[in-house]
C-alpha positions in Angstrom: 26.9 129.7 174.6 24.6 127.0 173.3 21.2 126.6 174.8 19.8 123.2 176.0 17.5 122.8 173.0 20.2 123.5 170.4 22.5 121.1 172.3 19.8 118.4 172.2 19.3 118.7 168.4 23.1 118.6 167.9 23.4 115.5 170.1 20.7 113.7 168.0 22.5 114.5 164.8 25.9 113.5 166.2 24.5 110.2 167.4 22.9 109.5 164.1 26.1 110.2 162.1 28.3 108.1 164.4 26.4 105.0 163.4 26.9 105.7 159.6 29.6 105.7 157.0 28.3 109.1 155.9 29.2 110.5 152.5 31.5 113.6 152.1 28.4 115.9 151.5 25.4 115.9 153.9 22.2 117.2 152.3 19.4 118.6 154.5 15.9 119.1 153.3 14.8 122.6 154.5 11.3 123.9 154.4 11.8 127.0 156.6 9.9 125.4 159.5 11.4 125.0 162.9 12.2 121.3 162.5 14.2 121.7 159.3 16.0 124.9 160.4 17.1 123.4 163.7 18.3 120.3 161.8 20.2 122.4 159.3 22.1 124.3 162.1 22.9 121.0 163.9 24.0 119.3 160.6 26.3 122.2 159.8 27.7 122.3 163.3 28.3 118.6 163.6 29.0 117.9 160.0 31.8 120.5 159.7 33.5 119.1 162.7 33.4 115.7 161.1 34.8 117.0 157.8 31.5 117.0 155.8 30.2 119.7 153.5 26.6 120.5 154.2 24.0 121.5 151.5 20.5 122.6 152.1 17.8 121.5 149.6 14.7 123.6 149.6 11.7 122.3 147.7 9.2 124.9 146.2 6.0 123.0 145.7 4.3 126.0 144.0 1.1 125.3 145.8 0.8 128.6 147.7 1.0 132.2 146.6 4.5 133.5 147.2 6.0 130.0 147.4 9.1 131.1 145.5 9.9 133.8 148.1 9.2 131.4 150.9 11.7 129.0 149.4 14.3 131.7 148.9 13.9 132.9 152.5 14.3 129.3 153.7 17.5 128.9 151.7 18.8 132.2 153.1 18.0 131.2 156.7 19.8 127.9 156.2 22.9 129.7 154.9 22.8 132.0 157.9 22.8 128.9 160.1 26.0 127.7 158.7 25.3 125.4 155.7 27.8 125.7 152.9 25.3 125.8 150.0 21.5 126.2 149.8 19.7 125.2 146.6 16.0 125.8 145.7 14.3 123.2 143.6 10.8 123.4 142.0 8.7 120.3 142.4 6.0 119.1 140.0 3.1 118.2 142.2 1.1 115.8 140.1 -0.3 112.3 140.3 -3.0 110.3 142.1 -4.1 110.7 145.7 -5.0 113.8 147.7 -2.9 117.0 147.9 -0.9 115.7 150.9 0.1 112.5 149.2 0.9 114.2 145.9 3.0 116.9 147.5 4.9 114.3 149.6 5.7 112.1 146.5 6.8 115.2 144.5 9.0 116.3 147.4 10.8 113.0 147.6 11.2 112.8 143.9 12.7 116.3 143.9 15.1 115.5 146.8 16.3 112.2 145.4 19.7 111.7 143.7 22.0 112.1 146.8 23.7 109.5 149.0 22.2 111.0 152.2 19.4 113.5 152.7 18.5 114.4 156.3 14.9 115.0 157.0 13.5 116.9 159.9 10.9 114.4 161.1 10.5 114.5 164.9 9.2 112.3 167.6 5.8 113.9 167.1 5.8 113.1 163.4 6.6 109.5 164.3 3.7 109.4 166.7 1.4 110.7 164.0 2.7 108.1 161.5 2.0 105.3 164.0 -1.5 106.5 164.6 -2.1 106.6 160.9 -0.9 103.0 160.5 -3.1 101.9 163.4 -6.1 103.6 161.9 -5.6 102.0 158.5 -4.9 98.5 159.8 -1.8 98.4 157.7 0.1 95.9 159.8 3.3 96.0 161.7 5.4 97.6 158.9 3.1 100.6 159.0 2.8 100.8 162.7 6.6 100.6 163.0 6.7 104.1 161.6 9.6 105.8 159.8 13.1 104.3 159.9 15.9 106.5 161.2 18.0 105.5 158.2 16.2 104.4 155.0 18.7 105.2 152.3 19.0 107.8 151.0 16.8 109.3 153.7 18.1 110.0 157.2 15.9 111.1 160.1 18.1 112.0 163.1 15.4 113.7 165.1 12.9 110.9 165.6 13.5 110.9 169.3 13.4 114.7 169.5 10.1 116.4 170.4 8.8 119.2 168.1 8.8 121.5 171.1 12.6 121.1 171.3 13.1 122.1 167.6 11.0 125.2 168.2 12.9 126.0 171.4 16.2 125.6 169.4 15.1 128.1 166.9 14.2 130.6 169.7 17.7 130.0 171.2 19.3 130.7 167.8 17.2 133.8 167.2 15.6 132.4 164.2 11.9 133.0 163.3 10.7 129.8 161.5 8.1 129.9 158.8 4.7 128.5 159.7 3.1 126.6 156.9 -0.6 127.5 156.7 -1.3 123.9 155.5 -0.3 122.8 159.0 -3.4 124.4 160.4 -5.8 123.0 157.7 -8.2 120.6 159.3 -9.0 119.0 156.0 -5.7 117.2 156.2 -5.7 114.0 158.3 -2.3 114.6 159.8 -3.4 118.1 161.0 -6.4 116.7 162.8 -4.2 114.0 164.4 -1.7 116.7 165.5 -4.3 119.2 166.8 -7.1 117.1 168.0 -6.3 113.4 168.5 -2.9 113.5 170.1 -3.8 116.3 172.5 -6.9 114.3 173.6 -4.8 111.2 174.1 -2.2 113.1 176.1 -5.0 114.4 178.3 -6.9 111.1 178.7 -3.7 109.0 179.3 -1.9 111.7 181.5 0.8 112.5 179.0 3.7 110.8 177.4 1.6 109.3 174.5 3.8 110.6 171.7 7.0 109.2 173.2 5.2 105.9 174.0 4.1 105.6 170.4 7.6 106.3 169.1 9.0 103.6 171.5 6.4 101.2 170.2 7.5 101.9 166.6 11.1 101.3 167.5 10.3 98.0 169.1 8.3 96.9 166.1 11.1 97.9 163.8 13.5 95.6 165.7 11.0 92.8 165.6 10.4 93.3 161.9 14.1 93.3 161.1 14.5 90.0 163.0 11.5 88.4 161.3 12.7 89.7 157.9 16.1 88.1 158.4 14.4 84.7 159.2 12.1 85.1 156.2 15.0 85.8 153.9 16.5 82.4 154.8 13.2 80.7 154.2 12.9 82.5 150.8 16.3 81.2 149.8 15.3 77.6 150.7 11.9 77.8 149.0 12.8 80.0 146.0 13.6 79.0 142.4 13.2 80.0 138.8 9.9 78.2 138.7 8.4 79.8 141.9 8.2 78.8 145.5 8.2 75.3 147.0 5.0 74.9 149.0 6.5 72.1 151.1 9.0 74.5 152.6 6.4 77.2 153.3 3.9 74.8 154.9 6.3 74.1 157.7 6.6 77.7 158.7 4.5 79.9 161.0 2.0 82.1 159.2 3.8 85.3 160.1 7.0 84.2 158.5 5.3 82.5 155.6 3.5 85.6 154.6 6.7 87.7 154.8 8.2 85.3 152.3 5.2 85.5 150.1 5.2 89.3 150.3 8.8 89.5 149.2 8.2 87.0 146.4 5.1 88.8 145.1 6.8 92.2 145.1 9.8 90.8 143.3 7.4 89.2 140.8 6.1 92.6 139.8 2.9 92.8 142.0 2.2 96.4 142.8 -0.3 97.9 145.3 -0.2 94.6 147.3 -2.8 94.6 150.1 -3.2 92.4 153.1 -6.2 90.9 151.5 -4.1 89.9 148.4 -1.4 88.5 150.6 -3.8 86.4 152.7 -5.5 85.1 149.6 -2.2 83.9 148.2 -1.3 82.4 151.6 -4.5 80.4 151.3 -2.9 78.5 148.4 -0.5 77.2 151.0 -2.4 77.0 154.3 -5.9 76.3 153.0 -5.2 74.3 149.8 -8.3 72.5 148.4 -7.4 72.5 144.8 -8.8 76.0 144.3 -8.0 78.3 141.4 -5.5 81.1 141.3 -5.6 84.5 143.0 -5.9 87.6 140.8 -3.5 90.4 141.7 -2.9 94.0 140.6 -1.2 94.4 137.3 -3.1 91.6 135.6 -1.1 89.0 137.4 -2.3 85.7 138.9 -0.7 83.6 141.6 -1.5 79.9 141.4 -0.4 76.5 142.7 0.6 73.6 140.6 2.6 70.4 141.4 3.7 71.7 144.8 4.9 75.1 143.7 3.5 78.6 143.6 4.0 80.8 140.5 3.0 84.2 139.2 1.9 84.6 135.6 0.7 87.5 133.5 -2.9 87.4 132.4 -4.7 89.1 129.5 -5.6 92.7 130.2 -9.4 92.1 129.8 -10.9 89.4 131.9 -13.9 87.6 130.5 -17.1 87.5 132.4 
């Protein structure tokens, strides 16, 4: 007989898959922690009934002593929970940023290459993501948190609390692996999880994580609607020689900047910040005949004869 926590995780996976044209094989990222093991069991249970094969993908980051054994144990646990295949992949954790960011990027690179990969992010993870976005002032896209379906990534458990996945493992008789990095206060997410969110729950009398997740869902809906409107404006304003300023001037700032963001990203601008975006917007909303705006990648956005354009500039700027 299934316990209530296992049933809750299975319901979440079933609801997620019902809204998709899912591929024949479902892949599940498994770390050995409670979230991913509960997800693996639910994916196997629900997936098999829908005619899907289910494969567990275990990433060995190689950052801890004994990581290879931890990965093998996670794969074995997933197999015992009903997945058809369990595969261990070694990640190359290199690149800029702190260890958290580098490991995350390496993990996503290692998991890529499938039509659908289910990730065990929970409601609590979503709340932490929203708080990080608020703290960084990254705008509505960041505060909107993680999308349930962001191909190839699927996150069926964004409405399921972490306590439920832990309870599901207990009902299944599974002992999840506890990543020691999850107790390291040098990591921002750990301090959010162990200090900030508990304090907010206490001060605001509970329900904060769920409220943050609801806020993220509402913002995602708003973002999708605004993006659709911005796409139509982009089509009217766009052309091989840039954007028509006359079309952009008639639009509200929030929509105009969404059009500019899309255009700049398509033009090859990387590491685009809010400051860059607002500076380019100034060429439309605060035009006084000023010069262009320098952008990452040695690019420059400028206005000429009623159109905006992005051009490549020499690598070395003169003083």
